[in-house]
C-alpha positions in Angstrom: 0.1 0.0 0.1 1.5 3.4 -1.1 1.3 6.4 1.1 1.4 10.2 0.3 2.3 12.8 2.7 2.2 16.5 1.5 2.9 19.5 3.8 2.3 23.0 2.7 2.9 26.0 5.0 1.0 29.2 4.5 0.4 32.5 6.3 -3.4 32.8 5.6 -4.8 32.1 9.0 -7.5 29.7 9.8 -10.5 31.5 8.3 -8.9 31.9 4.7 -7.2 28.4 4.9 -10.7 27.0 5.7 -12.2 28.5 2.7 -9.4 27.0 0.4 -9.8 23.6 2.0 -13.6 23.7 1.0 -12.4 24.6 -2.6 -9.9 21.7 -2.5 -12.6 19.3 -1.2 -14.8 20.4 -4.2 -12.0 19.9 -6.6 -11.3 16.5 -5.2 -14.9 15.5 -5.5 -15.1 16.8 -9.0 -11.7 15.7 -10.6 -11.0 12.6 -8.6 -14.7 11.4 -7.8 -13.9 11.6 -4.1 -16.4 11.6 -1.3 -15.3 14.4 1.1 -16.4 15.2 4.6 -15.3 18.4 6.3 -15.1 18.4 10.1 -14.7 21.9 11.3 -12.8 22.5 14.7 -11.8 25.6 16.7 -8.2 25.4 15.9 -8.1 23.2 12.9 -10.3 21.5 10.2 -10.2 18.0 8.8 -11.2 17.2 5.3 -11.6 13.3 5.1 -11.7 11.9 1.6 -12.3 8.5 0.2 -13.0 6.5 -2.9 -12.3 3.0 -4.1 -8.5 2.4 -3.6 -7.9 5.8 -1.7 -8.5 7.2 1.6 -6.9 10.0 3.6 -7.3 13.3 5.2 -6.2 17.0 4.9 -5.7 18.7 8.1 -6.0 22.5 7.9 -4.6 24.8 10.5 -3.9 28.5 10.7 -0.3 27.9 9.3 -0.2 24.7 7.2 -1.9 22.1 5.1 -1.0 18.6 5.9 -2.3 15.8 3.5 -2.0 12.2 4.2 -3.4 9.3 2.0 -3.1 5.7 1.5 -3.4 4.2 -1.9 -4.5 0.9 -2.7 -2.4 -1.6 -4.8 -3.9 -0.6 -8.2 -4.1 3.1 -7.6 -0.7 3.0 -6.0 0.8 2.3 -9.5 0.0 6.0 -10.3 1.3 7.5 -7.0 3.7 10.0 -8.6 1.1 11.3 -11.0 -1.4 11.5 -8.1 1.1 13.4 -5.9 1.8 15.8 -8.7 -1.8 16.7 -9.3 -2.5 17.2 -5.6 0.6 19.3 -5.1 -0.4 21.4 -8.1 -4.0 21.9 -6.9 -2.9 22.9 -3.4 -0.2 25.2 -4.7 -2.7 26.8 -7.0 -5.2 27.4 -4.3 -2.5 28.7 -1.9 -1.2 31.2 -4.7 -4.8 32.4 -5.3 -5.4 32.6 -1.5 -2.3 34.7 -1.0 -3.1 36.9 -3.9 -6.7 37.6 -2.7 -6.2 38.2 0.9 -9.0 40.7 0.8 -11.5 38.6 -1.1 -14.7 37.8 0.7 -16.1 35.2 -1.9 -17.8 32.3 -0.2 -16.8 28.7 -0.9 -19.5 26.2 -1.8 -19.8 23.2 0.4 -18.8 19.6 -0.4 -21.3 16.9 -0.7 -21.2 16.0 3.0 -20.1 18.2 6.0 -19.9 16.9 9.4 -21.2 18.8 12.5 -18.8 21.2 14.0 -16.4 19.3 16.3 -14.8 20.8 19.3 -11.4 19.3 18.7 -10.9 17.0 15.6 
């Protein structure tokens, strides 16, 4: 079973990072047919994602995105391509987020949202 670990620091704060995480979840659902659940917390959010052969989570804090995923045997053969696409998507979102620090655009919600958790 192949694993993926991606860390991206940022200086956006939790509120802005949270909006970008919702956008990432939408992109994952659309591009990779993932099922995403967002668990909001006071200090961090967790986006859990899954589909056949893939499961993982994206932890969103005030200063970093931390993605961890496990790939099944068949999907694992495409590990490098998957890593490249995830990195490109995260980097693009972070670049847009940094450029639009004053933006107040609302993010649409993924298919499923978990109730606000006290501490995920």
